[in-house]
Steps between C-alpha positions, in 0.01 A plus 500: 500500500414384148696792355803392707472149356490637146808713565687200641403289199631768262825523699546125478447506125767767461740280698471221240780662301741384772392138457764320295408135563309323221134565577170390353217750547156349444184708463154434364401710200168586661605497864291728716753478784786646292505707183686275256646799313651639821641161599659452158648852505642444849643159407678643198709710740668184623781399263436125528123488527281293275134601483232234461149623425234242572149506358235589747518676829682461828500119520769291339426239232543146631758416232711813546788330685520231234506758219765714671723205578474367145671816372801464730804275478 
């Protein structure tokens, strides 16, 4: 079962190249739930993806929304 989940996750990452909508992919540099390097590599397959690496693990910093919105018109 776990192997099936891993295969599905890899398939979904391959499918990111078909995603053309502007997308923000957020991952923690030390996340134990996802390998940040794999997430970044998968996100780069999407032509309009922006990758945001956050310090720490799987949780999001409390000020992340404010920081992301400050960079947008």
